[in-house]
Each structure stands twice: as C-alpha cells, then as structure tokens.
C-alpha positions in Angstrom: -40.1 16.2 32.9 -43.4 16.2 34.8 -44.2 18.3 37.8 -47.2 17.3 39.8 -49.6 19.8 41.3 -52.9 19.5 43.1 -54.9 19.8 39.9 -52.8 18.5 36.9 -49.4 17.5 35.7 -47.2 20.2 34.3 -44.6 19.2 31.7 -41.4 21.1 31.1 -40.0 21.4 27.6 -37.0 23.1 26.1 -36.9 24.7 22.7 -34.3 26.7 20.8 -34.4 29.6 18.3 -31.1 29.3 16.4 -30.5 32.1 13.8 -28.0 32.5 11.0 -27.6 34.8 8.0 -28.1 32.8 4.8 -27.6 34.2 1.3 -30.8 34.4 -0.7 -31.2 33.7 -4.4 -30.3 37.4 -5.2 -27.2 37.2 -3.0 -28.5 39.3 -0.2 -28.4 37.9 3.4 -31.6 36.6 5.0 -32.1 36.1 8.7 -33.0 32.4 8.8 -33.8 29.6 11.3 -34.3 25.9 11.1 -37.7 24.4 11.8 -38.8 20.8 12.4 -41.9 19.2 10.8 -44.1 17.6 13.4 -44.9 14.0 12.6 -47.6 13.5 15.3 -50.4 15.3 17.0 -50.8 17.8 18.4 -50.2 20.0 15.3 -49.1 17.1 13.1 -47.8 18.4 9.7 -47.0 21.9 11.1 -43.5 23.3 11.5 -42.1 23.9 15.0 -39.0 25.1 16.7 -36.5 22.3 17.6 -36.9 21.1 21.1 -38.0 18.3 23.4 -38.8 17.3 27.0 -36.5 18.1 29.9 -35.4 14.9 31.7 -34.6 14.9 35.5 -30.9 14.1 35.0 -30.0 17.2 33.0 -29.8 21.0 33.4 -31.8 23.3 31.2 -28.9 24.3 29.0 -27.9 20.6 28.6 -31.4 19.8 27.5 -31.4 22.7 25.0 -28.1 21.5 23.5 -29.2 17.8 23.4 -32.6 18.4 21.8 -31.1 20.8 19.3 -28.5 18.2 18.2 -31.1 15.5 18.1 -33.6 17.4 15.9 -31.3 19.5 13.7 -27.8 18.2 14.1 -26.5 21.6 15.0 -24.3 22.3 18.0 -23.7 26.0 18.7 -20.8 26.9 21.0 -23.1 28.9 23.3 -26.7 29.1 24.2 -28.5 31.9 26.0 -31.8 31.6 27.8 -34.4 33.7 26.1 -37.7 33.4 28.1 -40.1 31.0 29.7 -43.4 30.6 27.9 -46.2 29.1 30.0 -49.7 30.4 28.9 -52.3 27.9 30.1 -53.8 27.3 26.6 -50.5 27.1 24.7 -50.8 23.4 24.4 -53.6 20.8 24.8 -51.8 19.6 28.0 -50.2 21.9 30.5 -46.6 22.6 29.2 -44.1 25.2 30.2 -41.3 25.8 27.6 -37.9 27.2 28.5 -36.6 28.7 25.3 -33.0 29.3 24.4 -31.5 31.1 21.5 -28.2 31.0 19.7 -26.4 32.4 16.6 -24.4 30.5 14.1 -22.4 31.6 11.1 -23.4 30.1 7.8 -20.1 28.3 7.3 -20.5 26.6 10.7 -24.0 25.5 9.7 -22.7 24.1 6.4 -19.8 22.3 8.0 -21.9 20.7 10.7 -24.6 19.7 8.1 -21.9 18.2 5.8 -20.4 16.2 8.6 -23.8 14.6 9.4 -24.5 13.9 5.7 -21.1 12.2 5.3 -21.8 10.1 8.4 -25.2 9.1 7.1 -27.1 10.5 10.0 -28.4 13.8 8.6 -31.5 14.9 10.5 -34.9 14.5 8.8 -37.8 16.8 8.5 -35.7 20.0 8.9 -36.0 23.0 6.7 -34.6 26.6 6.9 -37.0 29.5 6.8 -36.9 33.2 6.5 -37.3 34.3 10.1 -39.4 37.3 9.2 -41.7 35.4 6.8 -42.8 32.2 8.6 -45.8 30.0 8.0 -48.2 29.4 10.8 -46.2 27.4 13.3 -47.3 24.8 15.9 -48.3 26.0 19.4 -47.2 29.6 20.1 -43.9 29.3 18.2 -44.6 32.3 16.0 -44.9 34.4 19.1 -41.6 32.9 20.4 -39.7 33.7 17.2 -41.2 37.3 17.2 -39.9 37.7 20.8 -36.4 36.4 19.8 -36.2 38.8 16.9 -37.3 41.7 19.1 -34.5 40.8 21.6 -31.9 40.5 18.8 -32.8 43.9 17.4 -32.7 45.5 20.8 -29.3 44.0 21.6 -27.6 44.9 18.4 -27.1 48.5 19.5 -25.2 47.8 22.7 -23.7 44.3 22.4 -21.5 42.2 20.1 -24.5 40.2 19.0 -23.9 40.8 15.3 -20.5 39.2 15.7 -22.2 35.9 16.1 -22.9 36.0 12.3 -19.4 37.0 11.3 -16.0 35.3 10.9 -13.1 36.4 13.2 -12.1 39.2 10.8 -14.5 41.1 8.6 -14.9 44.4 6.7 -17.0 47.3 7.9 -19.3 46.5 4.9 -19.8 42.9 6.3 -20.6 44.3 9.7 -23.0 46.9 8.3 -24.7 44.3 6.2 -25.3 42.2 9.3 -26.8 45.1 11.2 -29.0 46.0 8.2 -30.3 42.4 8.0 -31.0 42.3 11.7 -32.7 45.7 11.8 -34.5 45.3 8.5 -33.5 48.7 7.1 -30.6 50.3 5.3 -27.9 52.3 7.2 -25.9 55.2 5.9 -22.3 53.8 5.4 -20.5 57.0 6.5 -22.6 57.4 9.7 -22.2 53.7 10.4 -18.5 53.8 10.1 -18.2 56.8 12.5 -20.5 55.2 15.0 -18.8 51.8 15.2 -15.3 53.4 15.2 -16.3 55.7 18.1 -17.2 52.7 20.2 -13.6 51.5 20.4 -14.8 47.9 20.0 -13.2 47.3 16.6 -9.5 46.8 15.9 -8.2 47.3 12.4 -5.9 44.6 11.2 -3.1 44.8 8.6 -5.0 42.6 6.2 -7.3 43.6 3.3 -9.9 41.9 1.2 -9.2 42.3 -2.5 -11.6 41.8 -5.4 -13.4 43.8 -8.1 -13.5 46.9 -5.9 -10.8 48.7 -4.1 -9.2 46.7 -1.2 -11.2 46.8 2.0 -9.5 46.6 5.4 -10.3 43.7 7.7 -11.3 44.3 11.3 -11.7 42.2 14.4 -13.5 42.8 17.7 -11.5 44.3 20.6 -12.0 41.7 23.3 -10.4 43.9 25.9 -13.4 46.2 25.8 -16.3 45.0 28.0 -19.8 46.1 27.0 -22.8 46.4 29.3 -24.2 43.2 27.9 -22.5 40.8 25.4 -25.8 39.0 24.8 -25.4 35.5 23.3 -21.7 35.9 23.1 -20.9 35.6 26.8 -17.7 33.5 27.3 -17.9 30.4 29.4 
C-alpha cells in the first residue's frame, strides 16, 4: 500500500515474528523463529522476517495472516500487533512496517508443514533459526526480533504467554522449562512450583505422565481466572 505525501511516497508493509520452542540436538528447547531468504534487492541473499505489502482491500491483521501463510505456510490461531517501525533510513525507500507476533507449538508447526509437503506446495527459502543467535538480517529485522523477545520476557511474569508453547495439559516441569527458555536462565523448581500454584491460574487434573521417573501430574490453565494482560493469547 502506498501513501502519498507532499515529498515522497510512503509504503506500508506487514511483517510477523512467529516463535516456537524447538528441541535442539541435545534435547533442550530452543526459542526459534522462521526466516525467509530474500531473492532480490534490497538485501538480496539475506534472511528476513516473513512479510509483504499491505493492500488497500485488507486490514492489518488480515495482511499479517496472508503474508505469513504465503511465505512460510504457517497459520497461527491468533496474532497480536507488536509495534510499528518507521525510521526514515530503515529501507532504501520510505517504508513503515506494522509488525505482528504469534506463538505456535512445535506439533502445530510440524503438522502444518507436513500438510504443505504432502500437498506439494511447501514454501521455499524458509529456515528456522535460534531467536537469540541470529545472523545479520535484512533491514532492521534484528532490532525487531530483539524487541519481540523483550516483550515476550516481560509478559511471561504476568500473562499466559508461556501457554502458547504448551499443549492443553502439561506438567509443572514442562511449564518451568518454557519459562526458563523464554527468560534464558534456570529457575529453582520448588520456588517455581510455589509461585505458579499461588497464582490460582493452574488446575490439577486427574491424569499423570508416566515414564522412567515417578509419575508427574498434568495441569491445565484455569480459564476462569482473568489476568491483567493475556498477551498473544487473547480470545477472539
């Protein structure tokens, strides 16, 4: 979409930071995001966030969902507007980017990717990267990812944002692992249990996960408890 001013045209683009927890080679979760390799200038050959131009017939969220699907094949059930980036020198031409973010579970990513592969329309030039160890990206996309991670880490203490990485039922160890990956530091298991149980946001189920260790109780989120800000998990 092009907006005309007295001096120059201003184009509006929409990009998305979509995050998931992927298991690394050593089995530990890694906060990851998909990037798209640019095949033309500016920044040909560099990785960039998935996105595209806003067209006059669609809303911002529609544009975010469309461009994300076109470039990566992913379709999250929710999107939240992150920020507007519009520094004058962020692109050779005058471009304002409206950036969205979303969270997806790894099994959702795998299922959506498998469906595209089976249909023969898997997106090209897409690769998953460690969100905290990125190469130099096109435009100001490193700054955008840094801002998204900052928002995520700030939200984790007062919202259900970590739930976006978890299945409907999960153990306290699963939840703590998600928090630790987001925050980038280890948490004391006993203190973590006391803190999350004191919030009243978790409901213990009658089910347990069994394995090589002693059975671990499964929990779910208490959807009757409203938090100050549910972050990217706002119901629509």
